[in-house]
PDB file of N, CA, C and O in Angstrom:
ATOM      1  N   MET A   1      -5.463  22.544  -2.156  1.00  0.00           N
ATOM      2  CA  MET A   1      -6.099  21.236  -2.183  1.00  0.00           C
ATOM      3  C   MET A   1      -5.213  20.220  -2.908  1.00  0.00           C
ATOM      4  O   MET A   1      -5.097  19.068  -2.491  1.00  0.00           O
ATOM      5  N   GLU A   2      -4.596  20.668  -3.994  1.00  0.00           N
ATOM      6  CA  GLU A   2      -3.731  19.782  -4.761  1.00  0.00           C
ATOM      7  C   GLU A   2      -2.551  19.306  -3.910  1.00  0.00           C
ATOM      8  O   GLU A   2      -2.144  18.146  -3.979  1.00  0.00           O
ATOM      9  N   ARG A   3      -2.020  20.216  -3.117  1.00  0.00           N
ATOM     10  CA  ARG A   3      -0.879  19.872  -2.262  1.00  0.00           C
ATOM     11  C   ARG A   3      -1.280  18.855  -1.195  1.00  0.00           C
ATOM     12  O   ARG A   3      -0.514  17.940  -0.894  1.00  0.00           O
ATOM     13  N   SER A   4      -2.464  19.006  -0.628  1.00  0.00           N
ATOM     14  CA  SER A   4      -2.901  18.070   0.412  1.00  0.00           C
ATOM     15  C   SER A   4      -3.140  16.671  -0.162  1.00  0.00           C
ATOM     16  O   SER A   4      -2.906  15.675   0.523  1.00  0.00           O
ATOM     17  N   VAL A   5      -3.597  16.592  -1.396  1.00  0.00           N
ATOM     18  CA  VAL A   5      -3.758  15.292  -2.052  1.00  0.00           C
ATOM     19  C   VAL A   5      -2.390  14.632  -2.203  1.00  0.00           C
ATOM     20  O   VAL A   5      -2.233  13.444  -1.921  1.00  0.00           O
ATOM     21  N   GLY A   6      -1.414  15.401  -2.644  1.00  0.00           N
ATOM     22  CA  GLY A   6      -0.061  14.872  -2.802  1.00  0.00           C
ATOM     23  C   GLY A   6       0.531  14.402  -1.487  1.00  0.00           C
ATOM     24  O   GLY A   6       1.174  13.353  -1.429  1.00  0.00           O
ATOM     25  N   ILE A   7       0.319  15.169  -0.443  1.00  0.00           N
ATOM     26  CA  ILE A   7       0.836  14.790   0.877  1.00  0.00           C
ATOM     27  C   ILE A   7       0.171  13.502   1.358  1.00  0.00           C
ATOM     28  O   ILE A   7       0.839  12.617   1.893  1.00  0.00           O
ATOM     29  N   PHE A   8      -1.142  13.399   1.168  1.00  0.00           N
ATOM     30  CA  PHE A   8      -1.869  12.204   1.600  1.00  0.00           C
ATOM     31  C   PHE A   8      -1.394  10.963   0.843  1.00  0.00           C
ATOM     32  O   PHE A   8      -1.170   9.915   1.448  1.00  0.00           O
ATOM     33  N   ILE A   9      -1.242  11.079  -0.465  1.00  0.00           N
ATOM     34  CA  ILE A   9      -0.777   9.949  -1.276  1.00  0.00           C
ATOM     35  C   ILE A   9       0.639   9.562  -0.865  1.00  0.00           C
ATOM     36  O   ILE A   9       0.945   8.376  -0.741  1.00  0.00           O
ATOM     37  N   ASN A  10       1.504  10.549  -0.654  1.00  0.00           N
ATOM     38  CA  ASN A  10       2.880  10.263  -0.221  1.00  0.00           C
ATOM     39  C   ASN A  10       2.906   9.574   1.136  1.00  0.00           C
ATOM     40  O   ASN A  10       3.719   8.680   1.367  1.00  0.00           O
ATOM     41  N   LEU A  11       2.026   9.984   2.025  1.00  0.00           N
ATOM     42  CA  LEU A  11       1.946   9.353   3.339  1.00  0.00           C
ATOM     43  C   LEU A  11       1.532   7.887   3.208  1.00  0.00           C
ATOM     44  O   LEU A  11       2.112   7.016   3.857  1.00  0.00           O
ATOM     45  N   LEU A  12       0.542   7.618   2.379  1.00  0.00           N
ATOM     46  CA  LEU A  12       0.113   6.233   2.171  1.00  0.00           C
ATOM     47  C   LEU A  12       1.233   5.395   1.562  1.00  0.00           C
ATOM     48  O   LEU A  12       1.460   4.261   1.984  1.00  0.00           O
ATOM     49  N   GLU A  13       1.928   5.946   0.575  1.00  0.00           N
ATOM     50  CA  GLU A  13       3.031   5.214  -0.046  1.00  0.00           C
ATOM     51  C   GLU A  13       4.153   4.952   0.952  1.00  0.00           C
ATOM     52  O   GLU A  13       4.760   3.881   0.940  1.00  0.00           O
ATOM     53  N   THR A  14       4.428   5.918   1.808  1.00  0.00           N
ATOM     54  CA  THR A  14       5.459   5.739   2.833  1.00  0.00           C
ATOM     55  C   THR A  14       5.060   4.644   3.810  1.00  0.00           C
ATOM     56  O   THR A  14       5.888   3.813   4.183  1.00  0.00           O
ATOM     57  N   LEU A  15       3.806   4.637   4.225  1.00  0.00           N
ATOM     58  CA  LEU A  15       3.343   3.599   5.148  1.00  0.00           C
ATOM     59  C   LEU A  15       3.401   2.209   4.504  1.00  0.00           C
ATOM     60  O   LEU A  15       3.709   1.227   5.180  1.00  0.00           O
ATOM     61  N   ILE A  16       3.111   2.125   3.221  1.00  0.00           N
ATOM     62  CA  ILE A  16       3.218   0.836   2.522  1.00  0.00           C
ATOM     63  C   ILE A  16       4.672   0.383   2.493  1.00  0.00           C
ATOM     64  O   ILE A  16       4.966  -0.789   2.731  1.00  0.00           O
ATOM     65  N   LEU A  17       5.572   1.302   2.204  1.00  0.00           N
ATOM     66  CA  LEU A  17       7.000   0.973   2.191  1.00  0.00           C
ATOM     67  C   LEU A  17       7.478   0.553   3.578  1.00  0.00           C
ATOM     68  O   LEU A  17       8.253  -0.395   3.709  1.00  0.00           O
ATOM     69  N   VAL A  18       7.022   1.250   4.608  1.00  0.00           N
ATOM     70  CA  VAL A  18       7.361   0.879   5.989  1.00  0.00           C
ATOM     71  C   VAL A  18       6.846  -0.529   6.285  1.00  0.00           C
ATOM     72  O   VAL A  18       7.531  -1.320   6.934  1.00  0.00           O
ATOM     73  N   ARG A  19       5.659  -0.835   5.816  1.00  0.00           N
ATOM     74  CA  ARG A  19       5.099  -2.174   6.052  1.00  0.00           C
ATOM     75  C   ARG A  19       5.946  -3.249   5.384  1.00  0.00           C
ATOM     76  O   ARG A  19       6.179  -4.311   5.962  1.00  0.00           O
ATOM     77  N   VAL A  20       6.403  -2.972   4.171  1.00  0.00           N
ATOM     78  CA  VAL A  20       7.244  -3.947   3.472  1.00  0.00           C
ATOM     79  C   VAL A  20       8.509  -4.221   4.279  1.00  0.00           C
ATOM     80  O   VAL A  20       8.871  -5.379   4.490  1.00  0.00           O
ATOM     81  N   PHE A  21       9.178  -3.174   4.727  1.00  0.00           N
ATOM     82  CA  PHE A  21      10.403  -3.358   5.506  1.00  0.00           C
ATOM     83  C   PHE A  21      10.115  -4.010   6.855  1.00  0.00           C
ATOM     84  O   PHE A  21      10.874  -4.867   7.307  1.00  0.00           O
ATOM     85  N   MET A  22       9.036  -3.613   7.488  1.00  0.00           N
ATOM     86  CA  MET A  22       8.700  -4.177   8.797  1.00  0.00           C
ATOM     87  C   MET A  22       8.356  -5.658   8.700  1.00  0.00           C
ATOM     88  O   MET A  22       8.567  -6.405   9.655  1.00  0.00           O
ATOM     89  N   SER A  23       7.834  -6.086   7.566  1.00  0.00           N
ATOM     90  CA  SER A  23       7.481  -7.497   7.424  1.00  0.00           C
ATOM     91  C   SER A  23       8.721  -8.386   7.474  1.00  0.00           C
ATOM     92  O   SER A  23       8.621  -9.568   7.801  1.00  0.00           O
ATOM     93  N   TYR A  24       9.891  -7.827   7.152  1.00  0.00           N
ATOM     94  CA  TYR A  24      11.136  -8.582   7.235  1.00  0.00           C
ATOM     95  C   TYR A  24      11.803  -8.455   8.596  1.00  0.00           C
ATOM     96  O   TYR A  24      12.588  -9.321   8.985  1.00  0.00           O
ATOM     97  N   ILE A  25      11.502  -7.392   9.318  1.00  0.00           N
ATOM     98  CA  ILE A  25      12.201  -7.098  10.566  1.00  0.00           C
ATOM     99  C   ILE A  25      11.391  -7.505  11.789  1.00  0.00           C
ATOM    100  O   ILE A  25      11.902  -8.204  12.664  1.00  0.00           O
ATOM    101  N   ILE A  26      10.149  -7.081  11.860  1.00  0.00           N
ATOM    102  CA  ILE A  26       9.333  -7.283  13.061  1.00  0.00           C
ATOM    103  C   ILE A  26       8.442  -8.502  12.882  1.00  0.00           C
ATOM    104  O   ILE A  26       7.627  -8.569  11.962  1.00  0.00           O
ATOM    105  N   ARG A  27       8.612  -9.446  13.763  1.00  0.00           N
ATOM    106  CA  ARG A  27       7.787 -10.654  13.728  1.00  0.00           C
ATOM    107  C   ARG A  27       6.729 -10.653  14.820  1.00  0.00           C
ATOM    108  O   ARG A  27       5.875 -11.539  14.856  1.00  0.00           O
ATOM    109  N   ASP A  28       6.774  -9.674  15.707  1.00  0.00           N
ATOM    110  CA  ASP A  28       5.810  -9.578  16.803  1.00  0.00           C
ATOM    111  C   ASP A  28       4.562  -8.849  16.310  1.00  0.00           C
ATOM    112  O   ASP A  28       4.572  -7.628  16.155  1.00  0.00           O
ATOM    113  N   LEU A  29       3.503  -9.591  16.068  1.00  0.00           N
ATOM    114  CA  LEU A  29       2.279  -8.994  15.545  1.00  0.00           C
ATOM    115  C   LEU A  29       1.565  -8.133  16.571  1.00  0.00           C
ATOM    116  O   LEU A  29       0.644  -7.394  16.222  1.00  0.00           O
ATOM    117  N   ASN A  30       1.973  -8.215  17.825  1.00  0.00           N
ATOM    118  CA  ASN A  30       1.379  -7.386  18.869  1.00  0.00           C
ATOM    119  C   ASN A  30       2.084  -6.046  19.015  1.00  0.00           C
ATOM    120  O   ASN A  30       1.706  -5.238  19.863  1.00  0.00           O
ATOM    121  N   ASN A  31       3.093  -5.804  18.207  1.00  0.00           N
ATOM    122  CA  ASN A  31       3.803  -4.532  18.232  1.00  0.00           C
ATOM    123  C   ASN A  31       2.835  -3.423  17.813  1.00  0.00           C
ATOM    124  O   ASN A  31       2.228  -3.519  16.746  1.00  0.00           O
ATOM    125  N   PRO A  32       2.677  -2.374  18.627  1.00  0.00           N
ATOM    126  CA  PRO A  32       1.694  -1.326  18.310  1.00  0.00           C
ATOM    127  C   PRO A  32       2.002  -0.565  17.020  1.00  0.00           C
ATOM    128  O   PRO A  32       1.083  -0.153  16.312  1.00  0.00           O
ATOM    129  N   VAL A  33       3.277  -0.376  16.713  1.00  0.00           N
ATOM    130  CA  VAL A  33       3.633   0.325  15.469  1.00  0.00           C
ATOM    131  C   VAL A  33       3.248  -0.538  14.273  1.00  0.00           C
ATOM    132  O   VAL A  33       2.660  -0.048  13.309  1.00  0.00           O
ATOM    133  N   PHE A  34       3.582  -1.818  14.339  1.00  0.00           N
ATOM    134  CA  PHE A  34       3.234  -2.729  13.253  1.00  0.00           C
ATOM    135  C   PHE A  34       1.722  -2.804  13.078  1.00  0.00           C
ATOM    136  O   PHE A  34       1.222  -2.791  11.954  1.00  0.00           O
ATOM    137  N   ASN A  35       0.997  -2.882  14.188  1.00  0.00           N
ATOM    138  CA  ASN A  35      -0.469  -2.935  14.113  1.00  0.00           C
ATOM    139  C   ASN A  35      -1.045  -1.698  13.443  1.00  0.00           C
ATOM    140  O   ASN A  35      -1.949  -1.804  12.615  1.00  0.00           O
ATOM    141  N   PHE A  36      -0.527  -0.524  13.797  1.00  0.00           N
ATOM    142  CA  PHE A  36      -1.014   0.714  13.184  1.00  0.00           C
ATOM    143  C   PHE A  36      -0.759   0.708  11.677  1.00  0.00           C
ATOM    144  O   PHE A  36      -1.662   0.981  10.886  1.00  0.00           O
ATOM    145  N   VAL A  37       0.469   0.398  11.289  1.00  0.00           N
ATOM    146  CA  VAL A  37       0.823   0.392   9.865  1.00  0.00           C
ATOM    147  C   VAL A  37      -0.009  -0.650   9.127  1.00  0.00           C
ATOM    148  O   VAL A  37      -0.479  -0.396   8.018  1.00  0.00           O
ATOM    149  N   TYR A  38      -0.193  -1.812   9.730  1.00  0.00           N
ATOM    150  CA  TYR A  38      -0.983  -2.874   9.115  1.00  0.00           C
ATOM    151  C   TYR A  38      -2.435  -2.441   8.918  1.00  0.00           C
ATOM    152  O   TYR A  38      -3.002  -2.646   7.845  1.00  0.00           O
ATOM    153  N   GLN A  39      -3.034  -1.846   9.939  1.00  0.00           N
ATOM    154  CA  GLN A  39      -4.436  -1.436   9.859  1.00  0.00           C
ATOM    155  C   GLN A  39      -4.657  -0.342   8.821  1.00  0.00           C
ATOM    156  O   GLN A  39      -5.715  -0.294   8.193  1.00  0.00           O
ATOM    157  N   VAL A  40      -3.688   0.525   8.634  1.00  0.00           N
ATOM    158  CA  VAL A  40      -3.833   1.604   7.654  1.00  0.00           C
ATOM    159  C   VAL A  40      -3.618   1.087   6.233  1.00  0.00           C
ATOM    160  O   VAL A  40      -4.308   1.518   5.309  1.00  0.00           O
ATOM    161  N   THR A  41      -2.673   0.172   6.048  1.00  0.00           N
ATOM    162  CA  THR A  41      -2.311  -0.253   4.694  1.00  0.00           C
ATOM    163  C   THR A  41      -3.086  -1.470   4.188  1.00  0.00           C
ATOM    164  O   THR A  41      -3.202  -1.658   2.977  1.00  0.00           O
ATOM    165  N   GLU A  42      -3.607  -2.283   5.072  1.00  0.00           N
ATOM    166  CA  GLU A  42      -4.299  -3.501   4.625  1.00  0.00           C
ATOM    167  C   GLU A  42      -5.500  -3.210   3.720  1.00  0.00           C
ATOM    168  O   GLU A  42      -5.678  -3.924   2.733  1.00  0.00           O
ATOM    169  N   PRO A  43      -6.331  -2.203   4.002  1.00  0.00           N
ATOM    170  CA  PRO A  43      -7.438  -1.921   3.076  1.00  0.00           C
ATOM    171  C   PRO A  43      -6.971  -1.495   1.681  1.00  0.00           C
ATOM    172  O   PRO A  43      -7.729  -1.604   0.717  1.00  0.00           O
ATOM    173  N   ILE A  44      -5.756  -1.022   1.571  1.00  0.00           N
ATOM    174  CA  ILE A  44      -5.218  -0.630   0.265  1.00  0.00           C
ATOM    175  C   ILE A  44      -4.626  -1.841  -0.449  1.00  0.00           C
ATOM    176  O   ILE A  44      -4.814  -2.002  -1.655  1.00  0.00           O
ATOM    177  N   LEU A  45      -3.917  -2.690   0.281  1.00  0.00           N
ATOM    178  CA  LEU A  45      -3.208  -3.812  -0.335  1.00  0.00           C
ATOM    179  C   LEU A  45      -4.100  -5.021  -0.605  1.00  0.00           C
ATOM    180  O   LEU A  45      -3.884  -5.742  -1.579  1.00  0.00           O
ATOM    181  N   SER A  46      -5.081  -5.244   0.230  1.00  0.00           N
ATOM    182  CA  SER A  46      -5.929  -6.428   0.122  1.00  0.00           C
ATOM    183  C   SER A  46      -6.627  -6.571  -1.237  1.00  0.00           C
ATOM    184  O   SER A  46      -6.635  -7.672  -1.787  1.00  0.00           O
ATOM    185  N   PRO A  47      -7.209  -5.513  -1.796  1.00  0.00           N
ATOM    186  CA  PRO A  47      -7.855  -5.672  -3.110  1.00  0.00           C
ATOM    187  C   PRO A  47      -6.887  -6.104  -4.215  1.00  0.00           C
ATOM    188  O   PRO A  47      -7.278  -6.825  -5.133  1.00  0.00           O
ATOM    189  N   PHE A  48      -5.643  -5.672  -4.132  1.00  0.00           N
ATOM    190  CA  PHE A  48      -4.664  -6.063  -5.150  1.00  0.00           C
ATOM    191  C   PHE A  48      -4.262  -7.528  -4.991  1.00  0.00           C
ATOM    192  O   PHE A  48      -4.039  -8.219  -5.985  1.00  0.00           O
ATOM    193  N   ARG A  49      -4.169  -8.006  -3.753  1.00  0.00           N
ATOM    194  CA  ARG A  49      -3.905  -9.426  -3.515  1.00  0.00           C
ATOM    195  C   ARG A  49      -5.066 -10.270  -4.042  1.00  0.00           C
ATOM    196  O   ARG A  49      -4.858 -11.297  -4.688  1.00  0.00           O
ATOM    197  N   ASP A  50      -6.285  -9.823  -3.757  1.00  0.00           N
ATOM    198  CA  ASP A  50      -7.472 -10.545  -4.238  1.00  0.00           C
ATOM    199  C   ASP A  50      -7.522 -10.568  -5.762  1.00  0.00           C
ATOM    200  O   ASP A  50      -7.862 -11.590  -6.358  1.00  0.00           O
ATOM    201  N   LEU A  51      -7.184  -9.450  -6.390  1.00  0.00           N
ATOM    202  CA  LEU A  51      -7.178  -9.375  -7.851  1.00  0.00           C
ATOM    203  C   LEU A  51      -6.158 -10.345  -8.441  1.00  0.00           C
ATOM    204  O   LEU A  51      -6.449 -11.041  -9.414  1.00  0.00           O
ATOM    205  N   MET A  52      -4.976 -10.392  -7.858  1.00  0.00           N
ATOM    206  CA  MET A  52      -3.949 -11.308  -8.365  1.00  0.00           C
ATOM    207  C   MET A  52      -4.387 -12.761  -8.187  1.00  0.00           C
ATOM    208  O   MET A  52      -4.116 -13.599  -9.046  1.00  0.00           O
ATOM    209  N   ASP A  53      -5.060 -13.062  -7.079  1.00  0.00           N
ATOM    210  CA  ASP A  53      -5.577 -14.419  -6.870  1.00  0.00           C
ATOM    211  C   ASP A  53      -6.643 -14.767  -7.904  1.00  0.00           C
ATOM    212  O   ASP A  53      -6.641 -15.871  -8.448  1.00  0.00           O
ATOM    213  N   LYS A  54      -7.554 -13.832  -8.179  1.00  0.00           N
ATOM    214  CA  LYS A  54      -8.621 -14.084  -9.154  1.00  0.00           C
ATOM    215  C   LYS A  54      -8.070 -14.262 -10.562  1.00  0.00           C
ATOM    216  O   LYS A  54      -8.625 -15.017 -11.360  1.00  0.00           O
ATOM    217  N   LEU A  55      -6.978 -13.567 -10.865  1.00  0.00           N
ATOM    218  CA  LEU A  55      -6.357 -13.694 -12.183  1.00  0.00           C
ATOM    219  C   LEU A  55      -5.445 -14.914 -12.270  1.00  0.00           C
ATOM    220  O   LEU A  55      -4.913 -15.225 -13.336  1.00  0.00           O
ATOM    221  N   GLY A  56      -5.270 -15.596 -11.157  1.00  0.00           N
ATOM    222  CA  GLY A  56      -4.431 -16.790 -11.142  1.00  0.00           C
ATOM    223  C   GLY A  56      -2.948 -16.485 -11.151  1.00  0.00           C
ATOM    224  O   GLY A  56      -2.143 -17.319 -11.565  1.00  0.00           O
ATOM    225  N   ILE A  57      -2.585 -15.313 -10.702  1.00  0.00           N
ATOM    226  CA  ILE A  57      -1.174 -14.930 -10.661  1.00  0.00           C
ATOM    227  C   ILE A  57      -0.604 -15.384  -9.326  1.00  0.00           C
ATOM    228  O   ILE A  57      -0.937 -14.840  -8.273  1.00  0.00           O
ATOM    229  N   ASN A  58       0.260 -16.388  -9.390  1.00  0.00           N
ATOM    230  CA  ASN A  58       0.883 -16.916  -8.179  1.00  0.00           C
ATOM    231  C   ASN A  58       2.322 -16.416  -8.133  1.00  0.00           C
ATOM    232  O   ASN A  58       3.148 -16.805  -8.959  1.00  0.00           O
ATOM    233  N   THR A  59       2.613 -15.560  -7.173  1.00  0.00           N
ATOM    234  CA  THR A  59       3.957 -14.986  -7.089  1.00  0.00           C
ATOM    235  C   THR A  59       4.808 -15.661  -6.027  1.00  0.00           C
ATOM    236  O   THR A  59       5.909 -15.201  -5.726  1.00  0.00           O
ATOM    237  N   GLY A  60       4.311 -16.735  -5.467  1.00  0.00           N
ATOM    238  CA  GLY A  60       5.082 -17.453  -4.459  1.00  0.00           C
ATOM    239  C   GLY A  60       5.186 -16.661  -3.172  1.00  0.00           C
ATOM    240  O   GLY A  60       4.187 -16.161  -2.655  1.00  0.00           O
ATOM    241  N   MET A  61       6.387 -16.551  -2.665  1.00  0.00           N
ATOM    242  CA  MET A  61       6.597 -15.894  -1.377  1.00  0.00           C
ATOM    243  C   MET A  61       6.683 -14.377  -1.496  1.00  0.00           C
ATOM    244  O   MET A  61       6.661 -13.681  -0.480  1.00  0.00           O
ATOM    245  N   ILE A  62       6.780 -13.860  -2.693  1.00  0.00           N
ATOM    246  CA  ILE A  62       6.909 -12.414  -2.886  1.00  0.00           C
ATOM    247  C   ILE A  62       5.529 -11.813  -3.120  1.00  0.00           C
ATOM    248  O   ILE A  62       4.782 -12.263  -3.989  1.00  0.00           O
ATOM    249  N   ASP A  63       5.203 -10.797  -2.341  1.00  0.00           N
ATOM    250  CA  ASP A  63       3.913 -10.116  -2.447  1.00  0.00           C
ATOM    251  C   ASP A  63       4.082  -8.868  -3.313  1.00  0.00           C
ATOM    252  O   ASP A  63       4.752  -7.913  -2.917  1.00  0.00           O
ATOM    253  N   PHE A  64       3.474  -8.885  -4.489  1.00  0.00           N
ATOM    254  CA  PHE A  64       3.583  -7.752  -5.398  1.00  0.00           C
ATOM    255  C   PHE A  64       2.465  -6.730  -5.217  1.00  0.00           C
ATOM    256  O   PHE A  64       2.405  -5.747  -5.955  1.00  0.00           O
ATOM    257  N   SER A  65       1.585  -6.947  -4.252  1.00  0.00           N
ATOM    258  CA  SER A  65       0.493  -5.997  -4.036  1.00  0.00           C
ATOM    259  C   SER A  65       0.991  -4.595  -3.671  1.00  0.00           C
ATOM    260  O   SER A  65       0.352  -3.625  -4.078  1.00  0.00           O
ATOM    261  N   PRO A  66       2.095  -4.428  -2.927  1.00  0.00           N
ATOM    262  CA  PRO A  66       2.584  -3.060  -2.689  1.00  0.00           C
ATOM    263  C   PRO A  66       2.987  -2.345  -3.982  1.00  0.00           C
ATOM    264  O   PRO A  66       2.749  -1.146  -4.129  1.00  0.00           O
ATOM    265  N   LEU A  67       3.592  -3.075  -4.909  1.00  0.00           N
ATOM    266  CA  LEU A  67       3.983  -2.470  -6.185  1.00  0.00           C
ATOM    267  C   LEU A  67       2.749  -2.028  -6.966  1.00  0.00           C
ATOM    268  O   LEU A  67       2.727  -0.932  -7.527  1.00  0.00           O
ATOM    269  N   LEU A  68       1.736  -2.867  -7.003  1.00  0.00           N
ATOM    270  CA  LEU A  68       0.494  -2.499  -7.688  1.00  0.00           C
ATOM    271  C   LEU A  68      -0.184  -1.323  -6.996  1.00  0.00           C
ATOM    272  O   LEU A  68      -0.759  -0.458  -7.655  1.00  0.00           O
ATOM    273  N   ALA A  69      -0.116  -1.294  -5.674  1.00  0.00           N
ATOM    274  CA  ALA A  69      -0.710  -0.182  -4.922  1.00  0.00           C
ATOM    275  C   ALA A  69       0.008   1.125  -5.236  1.00  0.00           C
ATOM    276  O   ALA A  69      -0.638   2.165  -5.363  1.00  0.00           O
ATOM    277  N   PHE A  70       1.337   1.090  -5.362  1.00  0.00           N
ATOM    278  CA  PHE A  70       2.091   2.295  -5.727  1.00  0.00           C
ATOM    279  C   PHE A  70       1.638   2.833  -7.081  1.00  0.00           C
ATOM    280  O   PHE A  70       1.418   4.034  -7.241  1.00  0.00           O
ATOM    281  N   VAL A  71       1.500   1.937  -8.049  1.00  0.00           N
ATOM    282  CA  VAL A  71       1.070   2.352  -9.388  1.00  0.00           C
ATOM    283  C   VAL A  71      -0.336   2.942  -9.325  1.00  0.00           C
ATOM    284  O   VAL A  71      -0.604   3.986  -9.920  1.00  0.00           O
ATOM    285  N   PHE A  72      -1.226   2.276  -8.606  1.00  0.00           N
ATOM    286  CA  PHE A  72      -2.603   2.751  -8.479  1.00  0.00           C
ATOM    287  C   PHE A  72      -2.665   4.107  -7.776  1.00  0.00           C
ATOM    288  O   PHE A  72      -3.371   5.008  -8.230  1.00  0.00           O
ATOM    289  N   LEU A  73      -1.933   4.255  -6.676  1.00  0.00           N
ATOM    290  CA  LEU A  73      -1.940   5.527  -5.946  1.00  0.00           C
ATOM    291  C   LEU A  73      -1.363   6.661  -6.789  1.00  0.00           C
ATOM    292  O   LEU A  73      -1.852   7.789  -6.732  1.00  0.00           O
ATOM    293  N   ASP A  74      -0.330   6.367  -7.568  1.00  0.00           N
ATOM    294  CA  ASP A  74       0.222   7.397  -8.454  1.00  0.00           C
ATOM    295  C   ASP A  74      -0.788   7.791  -9.530  1.00  0.00           C
ATOM    296  O   ASP A  74      -0.898   8.965  -9.883  1.00  0.00           O
ATOM    297  N   LEU A  75      -1.518   6.813 -10.045  1.00  0.00           N
ATOM    298  CA  LEU A  75      -2.552   7.098 -11.039  1.00  0.00           C
ATOM    299  C   LEU A  75      -3.665   7.948 -10.433  1.00  0.00           C
ATOM    300  O   LEU A  75      -4.112   8.916 -11.049  1.00  0.00           O
ATOM    301  N   ILE A  76      -4.109   7.596  -9.245  1.00  0.00           N
ATOM    302  CA  ILE A  76      -5.138   8.377  -8.546  1.00  0.00           C
ATOM    303  C   ILE A  76      -4.639   9.792  -8.284  1.00  0.00           C
ATOM    304  O   ILE A  76      -5.378  10.759  -8.465  1.00  0.00           O
ATOM    305  N   SER A  77      -3.396   9.911  -7.860  1.00  0.00           N
ATOM    306  CA  SER A  77      -2.811  11.228  -7.596  1.00  0.00           C
ATOM    307  C   SER A  77      -2.801  12.080  -8.863  1.00  0.00           C
ATOM    308  O   SER A  77      -3.146  13.261  -8.828  1.00  0.00           O
ATOM    309  N   TYR A  78      -2.406  11.475  -9.972  1.00  0.00           N
ATOM    310  CA  TYR A  78      -2.364  12.197 -11.247  1.00  0.00           C
ATOM    311  C   TYR A  78      -3.764  12.661 -11.652  1.00  0.00           C
ATOM    312  O   TYR A  78      -3.943  13.804 -12.074  1.00  0.00           O
ATOM    313  N   ILE A  79      -4.748  11.784 -11.525  1.00  0.00           N
ATOM    314  CA  ILE A  79      -6.123  12.126 -11.905  1.00  0.00           C
ATOM    315  C   ILE A  79      -6.676  13.234 -11.012  1.00  0.00           C
ATOM    316  O   ILE A  79      -7.274  14.190 -11.505  1.00  0.00           O
ATOM    317  N   LEU A  80      -6.477  13.107  -9.705  1.00  0.00           N
ATOM    318  CA  LEU A  80      -6.995  14.126  -8.783  1.00  0.00           C
ATOM    319  C   LEU A  80      -6.329  15.481  -8.997  1.00  0.00           C
ATOM    320  O   LEU A  80      -6.986  16.519  -8.913  1.00  0.00           O
ATOM    321  N   ARG A  81      -5.045  15.471  -9.269  1.00  0.00           N
ATOM    322  CA  ARG A  81      -4.347  16.741  -9.515  1.00  0.00           C
ATOM    323  C   ARG A  81      -4.820  17.391 -10.814  1.00  0.00           C
ATOM    324  O   ARG A  81      -4.873  18.617 -10.918  1.00  0.00           O
ATOM    325  N   ALA A  82      -5.162  16.567 -11.799  1.00  0.00           N
ATOM    326  CA  ALA A  82      -5.672  17.118 -13.059  1.00  0.00           C
ATOM    327  C   ALA A  82      -7.061  17.721 -12.864  1.00  0.00           C
ATOM    328  O   ALA A  82      -7.398  18.733 -13.479  1.00  0.00           O
ATOM    329  N   ILE A  83      -7.855  17.099 -12.013  1.00  0.00           N
ATOM    330  CA  ILE A  83      -9.206  17.601 -11.752  1.00  0.00           C
ATOM    331  C   ILE A  83      -9.165  18.873 -10.919  1.00  0.00           C
ATOM    332  O   ILE A  83      -9.896  19.826 -11.186  1.00  0.00           O
ATOM    333  N   LEU A  84      -8.300  18.879  -9.906  1.00  0.00           N
ATOM    334  CA  LEU A  84      -8.234  20.026  -9.007  1.00  0.00           C
ATOM    335  C   LEU A  84      -7.389  21.105  -9.644  1.00  0.00           C
ATOM    336  O   LEU A  84      -7.199  22.169  -9.054  1.00  0.00           O
TER     337      LEU A  84
END
């Protein structure tokens, strides 16, 4: 069970990283790969963007929500592994 949690967290982190790179490369929002990655990662990244907006943190053109998501996912992974 511990291994599957690690694999799942790593998969989510990889998809977030892919999304970051794709945001610079692919501009076609109708691309099926981009749509898949976007649909999987948006529920993870959106709360961090909302939190930064509520705190009044304006980062300009750079989106730091992926970095916050990485920290959060690592924390969740650590907690789940300690429990399991």
